[in-house]
N, C-alpha and C positions, 0 to 999 in steps of 0.2 A: 242400276239395278233392278235385275227384274224381284228381288223382296217385293224392293217399297213400292215400285210401281203399282204390287199388286195388294199393299198392304192398302194403300192410298185409298182405293179404288172399294177394299171392302169396307170401308168407313160408309161410304154411302149404301152404297147396297142393302146392307144389314142393321139398318138403323131403325131401333125399339121404341114403342109404346106403352105405358102402361103403370101399376105401382113403382116404386120411385126404391123399393127394399125387397131383400128375401121373403121367401116366404115358407122354404121349408128347412127343416134345421137338418141337416146334413150327419151321416154316421158319424161320432168319434168328433163332433164340431159345436160346441155355445151355439144358439141361435144367432143369426146374424142380424146387428144391431143400427142403427140410425145415429152415429154421433154428430152429425152436421147439424146444421139448421135447411130445413127443408125450404126455406122462403128464399132461396137462394143458388144457385150454382155450382157445385163444390166439386172440384176435380184435384188428378195430380196428389193422392196421402205417403204421406212416409211413418213408417213408424220403428220404433223405438221402445226395448226392453229391460230393463235392469233391475236388481234388488232398489230398485228407488221407486218404480213401478210402472206402468205403461205410458206412452209417449206418443202421440201423433198430433202428426203437422198436413197443411193441404192449402188450396189456394180457393178462393170462395170470390163470386163476381154477382155483385149486384146491384141495378141503375145506372150500368155505367164504366163501371170503377171492380176492378179484384183487389184484394186483400189477400194476407195471409194469416192463419187463423192457426191455433194451441188447443191443444184438450188434452184431458191427463186424467188415468185411473190410478185409484191407490186402492184396490182391492180386487188383484188380478183381474179386469176385465168386467167383472161385475157392472161396475157405473162406470160412470166418464163423467165428467165434471160439464158446466156450461162450455164452451167454446169462446176464445176470448182472443180478440182482435190484436194479433200483432204490431202490423201494419198504421194502422188507423188512418189510411190516408181517405181527403175529402172529396180525391179525383185522383185519375191514374191510373197506373195499375205495376199491382207486387204480384209478382209471379217467380217462377224457380223454386220454389224453396227447401235448403238443406239444415240440417241440422246434426245436433252432438250432444251428448251427454254423460257425464260422473259423475259420481258424488253429490245428484241433487244439482249441479252448477249443466245450466241447459244453454246452449247457444244456438242462435238462429241467422242463417245469413237468406239475402235473397235480392234480385234484385227490382228496382222500382224505375218507370218508365214516365215521363211527365211532359210536357209539350216537346216531344223530340228528344229528349234525350235522356238515358238509360245508368244509373247508378246503382253501385252494390252497397247494402244496408245491412247492418248488426245489431242483433239485441241480444238480451241475458238474464236469463234468472239464477239467482244464485241460492233463489228457498223451493227449489226442485217446482216448478213452474207458477207456486201461488203469484208471485208476480213477474212482471217483466222489466226491464230499467227503458225507455226513451230508445228508438230505436237512433243512431250514428251512422255515419258514411264514411265509407274507409277504401271508396275508388276517388280517381282523379276526378273532381267534378267538371274539368273542361272536356272530358274525354268518353266516348259511347264505351259501356262497362256491362257483360252479362256474365251469365250461367256460370252464376258461384260454384264455389266446396269450400267446405269447411273441416277442419279435424282438432282433435287435443291432445294434447302431450303433458303431460304434468301443470303446468302454471300457464304454459303457451295456448295459446292459442290460434292455429293459424286458416287463413282463407285462400283460396285462388279463384280468378274467374277469366276471361280475354278481355281485350280492350280494341276497340276499333283505331284505327289510325284517321287523318288526314288525308293519307293515300289509300283508302281502304284498306289496308292489312290486318289481320289484328295479331294480338298477339298474348301473351300467357305472362297475368302479374302473380305478383304474391303479394302478401302484408302476414305481418303477426303481430299477435300481441305477447307482454310475456310478463302481463299481472291480469292474470283470468279476465283480459276483452275490457280493461278499464282503459287502453289507452291503446291505440294501432298506431305504429311505425308509418313511413312515407312507403306509398305504393313500391315495389319493385317489378323491374322489367328481367322477368325468367330468359323471353325470348329480345331479340329485336331483329325480325324478320320483313322481309318485301313481300312475302307469302299471307296464308293463311294456315294459324296453328288453332285445330278444332278446339272442344270441349274438354279440360285438362280434368285429368282429375288428379286426389290428393290421399296422400297414403301419409303417416308421421310413426315414428315407432322413437320412445324414448330422444336423442338429440338429432337425429334420423329423419329428412323429411323428404319425402317424394313425390314426384309430379311429371305425369304422363299425358301425353297428347299426339295427336294425328297433327301433318303439319307438310304441305306443298312446295315450303321455300325453295325446294330443290328441281320443281318440276312435277314431281308424281309424290304423292301423295305416303308419307313411311309413320311409322308410331318413335317417335322419341319421349326418352328420358333423363331427367335432369335429377340431382341430387343434393340436398342441401345436410353435412356433415358438422354444423354449427346450429341446430336450431332454428333453422331458417335466415340465421344473417349472410350468406352467400350461399350463391349456388354453384356444383358447377357447371362446365360447358355442359351442354344438351349431346344425351350420345342415340342414333340412329339401334334403336333392338331389334327390327323385324329387318333390316338388311335386305330385301329381296329387291326383285327386281320386277312386280307387280305393285297396285293399290293395298294400302294398308291401312286402314282406320278403326274404331269404335274400340281402342283400348282398353282393359279390366286389369287391377293389377292388388292384390292381396300381399302386404308381408307378413311374412312372420317368424320372429326372429331376425335373425342374420340373411334370413331367405326374402328374393325378394321375385314373385311368380306374375307373367304376364300373358294375357291372349289378348287374338288380335282375329280382324277379319282382313284375305289378303287373296288376292285375286289373281295372281302369280302364273297358275295350274290355268287358265283361260276360266274358272270357276272361282266364285269365290270361298275360300277354305277360311278353316280358325287352324290359327297358329296359335305356338307357346313356345316362351322360353324363360329362362332362368338364372337366378344369380345366387350361389351359395357365398359371396362376400360382404355383402349389407348392399348391394346396387355396383360395384366396383366395377367388371366383368359381366358379363352376361354369355351364356354357352349358344352354338347356333342357333335358330330359331326351327322348330320342325315343326311340318304338319301336319294333328293329330284325327286329323275327318276325313282327305282323301276322297269323298264320296259324290255320287253323280250330283249335278244340282247345286244352287249357291245355298253356302253356311255361313249364317250373319249375326251378328248382335248376342258375341257370346259373354254366356255369367262364369263365372268362375267361385270357387270354393276349396279353402286345404283345411284337411283334420289331421294333424301330424305330419308322418307321411306320405300320405292321402291325400291326390291333388283332384278334384272333379270340376266339369266345365259340363256346360248346358247351353245349347245355343237351337239358333230356326234354324229348318231344311230344308230347302224349296224338294217338294216330292215332285209334284204336273205344275203347269202353269199357272192351277187354279189351287192347289191344295201344298199344304207345309205343315211339320211336322215337328217335334222334342225330339231332339237326341240327347243323349247327354254320354261321355265318356272319362276314365278315370285313369290315374297311373296309383299306383301302391307302392311305387320306390321314387320318391319324389321331383317325380317327375320326369327320369329317366326315360323312360315307356310308357305307352299308353294302349290299353288294352281296343278293341276292336269295338267301335258306337255303339250304343242300341239305342231304338225308337222307344219312345217312351207313350208319344200317344196315339202312335199306327190308327190314324183315324183317315174317315174320306172326306172330313171338315179341313177344314183350315187351322191350324193349331200352333203358337207361337210365343214369342215375348214371354219366354219363362223367366223365372226368379230358382236362386238355389241358396241353400243355406246347410250348415253339417254341423252335431253336436254329439259324432259320435256315429248316427243317426245322418241319413242324406233325405232334406226334401226336397221336390224341384216344384213349382206353382206356373200354371200358364194361366191363358184362355183360350178357349175354344167354341165351336159356332156350329160345333156336332148337333148337340141339340134342337138348332133352329135359331139362334140367336147367341151371343156370345153369356156365356157363362164360365166363371175361375175356377180352376181344373187343381184339384193335389196329389202327390202319390209319394210314395215315402219307404226308402230301402231300410235294413236292418242289421245287413248280410254286408255291407263297405261296396255298395253300388252291383253287387251281382246280379241281385234280382232286387224288382219294386213291386211295390205292394197293388192291385187293383187299382187309378183315381177317382177321388172322389168329386164330384161339382159340388162348392161350396155355394155356390149363391143360386143356383133353382130361383132365379128373381124372375119376374115377369116382363124384363125387360132387359136392359143389355148390363155386362159385371165387363170390369177390365182395369186398368192400369192398377194392379196390383202389387203390395207388397210385405215383405215377409220379415220375423224376424225368430227367434228359436231363443229359448232360456229351460233348463232343467227338463228338459224332454218334453218341455211344453212350445207348439205353435202357433203364433202369433199375427194374423191376417189382419191386413186395412183392404176395401176397392175402393173404387167408385162405380156406382150404380144408377140405373136412369134413363132417360133420354137428352137428343141435345138443351141445354139452356136448364135442363132442370137435374141433376146428377147433386146425390148423396154420399157421402164417405159412410163406408158400411164397417164393421169390426167382426169378428169374429174368432174362437181360441178351441183348439183342440186340447178334447177333455179325458179322449183317450184312443189311441190306436188300436185297440181291441172291441169288435172285430175288425178285420179290415176295413181301408177308407168305402168302399162300395160299391159297384158297379162301372167299366170303363166306360165316362162319354165322352164326347168330344168337345174341341177346341176351337175359339176364333181367333185371328189373329189380329189386336190392336195394340198399336205402337204410340210410344212414349215419342217417337222421333218428328211426326205431325205435329203435336206438340210442343215441342222445341221449336221447329221452323217457324209455326205460327207465336210460337214468342220473340224468336229471333226479327222478326216483320216490324210486331211490337216497338220492340226497341230500337229500331230501323238500322239494327246490324244486317241483318238480312245475309244469313252464312249460307255459306255453302256447304249443305252436307254431304258427301261424298256417300 
């Protein structure tokens, strides 16, 4: 796909040098601060925010091995505790961490690769991250496992991942704990394919558990969904929710009450477009998919947010062979129809890999190379996506900034990203202080990719997945 080729090329073209953290305070945001250790290479951050605090995880590499690190702030992001090594490996690679939090219970899952084997580990904290228990393996030790996901619902802790079989097929695996993560049941095969099931996405709502993934077992890639109505004890037969003649992949799913919303990229038209479908009966049936982009060039890697009856979607849009922009589209009638897409970045530099969140207001962040290097940008809409404020350059770093993640709570936006040059990245944090005045002058964007990281992880774990 044209998007992927150009993204990979952009990495080598725009590699930067210089200081490892931001120097300029953008309008409406706190000074960006380094929350990781500067003596190692820290990448792929994630942030969660709740009334219990601000929590961040990332992967940190040093001396030929990598570990999963955690830090928290209990004062609204003014200060962060010293990073804690959750994996604590003496060798090998711990990577692709994901985590969830509720009522000061924190669960972290990741893949651990050692001597050609790759397994799924989980650890938990019941005191808000002050202490963590020893990691336990929840995957089958005899199989290669990677790309975990994790979700919470009540006392249930759910995890999913993909597992590689001896015939090189990959399948979606699920495991759960009914006792706040104290013990996990035996892994359950959600799929039994002879092809490849791609990286799954996991959602939970009460006793309903939803898994989506891309799958080529029928000859082309389609998006499948399977649900459990009994807290993960069993799963329904997987259903093809894309139902198109083209290749479909990279699904994103949001569950809101009894509604299930899904978006993905699909090349039925000859270009990749973003498709949408929904279920209003808890995932038992789905509406016919609709193309919500229909633009010239490829539309790829969508992100999805839901606020009441409003559906918000953002993605990376190919403009020319060397330029990309960040687009946005909305529905105000629960996804029955969508408005005309609008260009949020609209500049001559590559712009992409957006993230989106909504708390009534809509926030979209992305990365942009128009300043001459990668910087993290963010914009906001206060009128339901009809108009957006000028984008603010959050990082203004002397090196490269990318792999951003975003969380919102109480009309405050919390951002983390990685900065620095290859082999010397740090994790940086900033939060909004006010959105008055507007974010600032529109700056440009560069496209950086989680997919390259995913492909690299795949090879290190010996899975060597084909990512479409």
